[in-house]
N, C-alpha and C positions, 0 to 999 in steps of 0.2 A: 631531442629524442624522448626524454622523460615527459615533456609537455604533450607530445603526440600520444604516448601510452596512456597518460592520464585522461586525455580527451576521449580516447576510444573506450576506456573503462567507464567514464562518465556517461557516454552514449549507451553502453550496454546496461548500466544500472538504471538509467532513465527509462529505457524501453521495458525493463523488468518491472520497475515500479508502476508504470502505466498499466501493464498487463495484470499485475497482482491487484491493483485497485479496481480494475474493471471486473475481475473475477469475484470480488466480494459481493455478498448479497446486499441489496439496497435497503435502506430503512424506509418503512412506509410513512407517507406524509398525508396530511389532511384528516378529515373526519372519518372517512372509511378506514384509513390506516390506523387511526386511534382505536377504532372498534376492533378491527381484526388483530392489531398488535396486542391489545389487551387479552384477546382470546388465545393468542399464541403464547403469551407469557403464562396464562393460567393453565393451559393444557400442555404446554411445552412444545418446543420445536427443536428436538434434540438431534435429529438426523444430520442437519447441516451445521450444528454448533461446533463440532470438532474441526471441520474444515474451515469455518470462519475464524476460529481461534488460531489455526496454523497460518492462514492468510494474513491475519492481523499481526502476528509476530514477524512474518516475512516482510510485511509493509514497514514495520518499525526498523528492522535491520537495513532494508534498502534505502529508507529515507535518511538514516544516519550516514550510510555510505555516500549517498548523494550529496549531502552537505559537506562531508569531509573532502570528497573529491572536488566539489565546486571551489572550496577554499584553497585546495592544493593547486588546482588549475590556475586560479587567479594569482596565487603566490608565485608560481613558477613561470607565469607569463611575463613577468617583469624582467 
């Protein structure tokens, strides 16, 4: 019974982690990203900064939960 509950929680946390990572803004890559990224740092991109910070913290919490639940599932599977 406990094993089933842990697996369901792990599935929910996994889907949540995927969604939060997909919601985060991507980092620019390449030469054009280096140029526009420098301009964004110089002039600021403050509108999305608060949301990115919240999503970053949620990602950390969900990833820690993911690893704890993964270890718990493997422990109780025995």
